[in-house]
C-alpha positions as CSV (number, residue, x, y, z in Angstrom):
1,M,-16.9,-29.5,26.7
2,S,-14.2,-31.8,25.3
3,I,-10.7,-30.7,24.5
4,V,-11.0,-31.2,20.8
5,L,-14.4,-29.5,20.7
6,R,-13.0,-26.6,22.7
7,L,-9.9,-26.4,20.4
8,S,-12.1,-26.5,17.4
9,A,-14.4,-23.8,18.8
10,C,-11.4,-21.7,19.8
11,L,-10.0,-21.9,16.3
12,L,-13.4,-21.2,14.7
13,V,-13.9,-18.1,16.9
14,T,-10.4,-16.9,16.1
15,A,-10.9,-17.2,12.4
16,S,-14.3,-15.6,12.6
17,L,-13.0,-12.7,14.7
18,A,-10.1,-12.2,12.3
19,G,-12.5,-11.8,9.5
20,C,-14.7,-9.2,11.3
21,N,-12.4,-6.2,11.0
22,K,-10.2,-6.4,7.9
23,S,-9.2,-2.7,8.1
24,E,-6.8,-3.2,11.0
25,P,-4.0,-5.7,10.8
26,A,-3.7,-8.0,13.7
27,S,-0.5,-8.4,15.6
28,P,0.0,-11.7,17.3
29,S,0.5,-11.5,21.1
30,S,4.0,-12.1,22.4
31,A,2.8,-15.5,23.8
32,D,1.5,-16.5,20.3
33,A,4.7,-15.3,18.7
34,Q,6.8,-17.2,21.2
35,A,4.8,-20.4,20.8
36,A,5.2,-20.3,17.1
37,A,8.7,-18.9,17.0
38,P,11.3,-21.0,15.1
39,A,14.8,-21.5,16.2
40,T,17.3,-19.0,14.9
41,P,19.3,-20.1,11.9
42,A,22.4,-20.3,14.2
43,A,20.5,-22.6,16.5
44,Q,19.3,-24.8,13.7
45,A,22.6,-25.2,12.0
46,P,25.6,-24.3,14.1
47,A,28.9,-23.6,12.2
48,A,31.2,-26.6,12.1
49,D,33.9,-24.7,14.2
50,A,31.4,-23.3,16.7
51,A,31.0,-24.7,20.1
52,P,27.8,-26.6,20.5
53,A,24.9,-24.6,21.8
54,P,23.8,-25.4,25.4
55,A,20.7,-27.6,25.6
56,S,17.5,-25.5,25.8
57,T,15.4,-25.9,28.9
58,D,12.5,-24.3,27.0
59,D,12.0,-26.2,23.8
60,D,9.3,-24.0,22.2
61,T,10.7,-24.4,18.7
62,P,8.3,-25.7,16.0
63,V,8.2,-29.3,15.2
64,A,8.2,-30.3,11.5
65,L,4.5,-31.2,11.0
66,D,3.2,-34.1,8.9
67,M,-0.2,-35.7,8.8
68,G,1.0,-38.7,10.9
69,K,1.9,-36.3,13.8
70,V,-1.3,-34.4,13.4
71,E,-3.4,-37.6,13.5
72,A,-1.4,-38.9,16.6
73,W,-2.0,-35.5,18.3
74,M,-5.7,-35.7,17.6
75,E,-5.8,-39.3,18.9
76,A,-4.1,-38.1,22.1
77,Q,-6.6,-35.3,22.4
78,K,-9.4,-37.9,22.2
79,N,-7.7,-40.2,24.7
80,L,-7.2,-37.2,27.1
81,A,-10.9,-36.3,26.8
82,H,-12.0,-39.9,27.6
83,A,-9.6,-40.0,30.5
84,A,-10.9,-36.7,31.9
85,E,-14.5,-38.0,31.6
86,A,-13.6,-41.2,33.4
87,D,-11.8,-39.4,36.2
88,P,-13.1,-35.8,36.8
89,K,-10.3,-35.3,39.4
90,M,-7.8,-35.5,36.6
91,G,-8.8,-32.0,35.6
92,D,-8.5,-30.3,32.2
93,P,-5.2,-31.1,30.5
94,A,-5.4,-27.7,28.7
95,Q,-5.7,-25.8,32.0
96,N,-2.9,-23.2,32.3
97,A,-1.4,-24.3,28.9
98,S,-1.4,-20.7,27.7
99,E,0.7,-19.7,30.7
100,E,3.2,-22.4,30.3
101,N,6.1,-22.9,27.9
102,T,6.3,-26.2,26.1
103,T,8.7,-27.7,28.7
104,Q,6.4,-26.7,31.6
105,Y,3.3,-28.0,29.8
106,A,5.0,-31.3,29.0
107,A,6.2,-31.7,32.5
108,R,2.7,-31.1,34.0
109,L,1.2,-33.7,31.6
110,D,4.0,-36.1,32.4
111,A,3.4,-35.7,36.1
112,S,-0.1,-37.1,35.8
113,P,0.0,-40.9,35.2
114,A,-3.5,-40.7,33.5
115,M,-2.6,-37.9,31.2
116,R,0.8,-39.5,30.3
117,A,-0.9,-42.8,29.6
118,A,-3.5,-41.2,27.4
119,I,-0.9,-39.5,25.3
120,Q,1.4,-42.5,25.1
121,A,-1.5,-44.6,23.9
122,A,-1.5,-42.4,20.8
123,G,2.2,-43.1,20.3
124,L,3.5,-39.8,21.5
125,S,5.6,-38.6,24.5
126,T,4.2,-35.7,26.5
127,R,6.9,-33.5,25.0
128,E,6.0,-34.5,21.4
129,F,2.3,-33.9,22.2
130,A,3.1,-30.4,23.6
131,R,5.4,-29.5,20.7
132,I,3.0,-30.7,18.0
133,G,0.1,-28.9,19.6
134,D,2.0,-25.6,20.0
135,T,3.2,-25.8,16.4
136,L,-0.1,-26.9,14.9
137,I,-2.3,-24.4,16.8
138,G,0.1,-21.5,16.1
139,A,0.2,-22.3,12.4
140,M,-3.6,-22.6,12.2
141,M,-4.0,-19.3,13.8
142,A,-1.5,-17.6,11.6
143,N,-3.0,-19.2,8.5
144,A,-6.5,-18.1,9.5
145,A,-5.2,-14.5,10.0
146,L,-3.5,-14.6,6.6
147,Q,-6.7,-16.0,4.9
148,S,-8.9,-13.4,6.5
149,G,-6.6,-10.6,5.5
150,Q,-5.7,-9.6,9.0
151,L,-2.1,-10.4,8.2
152,K,-0.5,-9.6,4.8
153,T,2.7,-11.4,5.6
154,L,3.9,-13.7,8.4
155,P,5.5,-11.8,11.3
156,E,9.1,-12.6,12.2
157,G,9.2,-15.6,14.4
158,I,6.3,-17.5,12.8
159,D,7.4,-20.8,11.2
160,K,6.5,-20.5,7.5
161,A,6.9,-24.2,6.9
162,S,4.2,-25.0,9.5
163,V,1.8,-22.4,8.1
164,D,2.4,-23.8,4.6
165,F,1.7,-27.3,5.9
166,V,-1.6,-26.2,7.5
167,K,-2.6,-24.4,4.3
168,Q,-1.8,-27.5,2.1
169,H,-3.6,-29.9,4.5
170,D,-6.4,-27.6,5.7
171,A,-9.2,-29.9,4.5
172,E,-7.6,-33.0,6.1
173,I,-7.0,-31.2,9.4
174,Q,-10.5,-29.7,9.4
175,A,-12.0,-33.2,8.7
176,L,-10.0,-34.7,11.6
177,M,-11.3,-31.9,13.9
178,S,-14.9,-32.3,12.7
179,K,-14.6,-36.0,13.2
180,G,-13.4,-35.5,16.8
181,A,-16.1,-32.9,17.5
182,A,-18.8,-35.2,16.0
183,S,-17.7,-38.0,18.2
184,G,-18.0,-35.7,21.2
185,T,-14.3,-35.8,22.1
């Protein structure tokens, strides 16, 4: 099964399951919350007199989504699927992704010349690809939970701007995913 198709199926199952039991609010797992957790206000805008914050080695902060980034991410997904079909030894780029932070995931993708080339062909670095994916998937899951009634409000740590973007561009995002699934990637 292709990466995009697998992602689409996963999101569909998540949304379907969220709608099955509306009497109990869902609480995101700590991994989901971490993947979608925004930087603290202090980290986003340090005070002028404050010492600069040390560089993070785990850049799991959400990226500001726009349709150009989503389209590039989907193109990279398609490229990765084609590369994996051409070279079965390459493996599944999504393997272990749920166990890795963004930095680890990007480093693993970067370590594979085939994966790195597939992502770069879409105009993204492996870090950008990982961050866009983390932000987009987390926002889509949170939006699905809100739409199904599983969540009444966003839990602390979920990036509201990303969820708002997904809600506003839901039809476009779904069309991109459907197009990818229809093409078998």
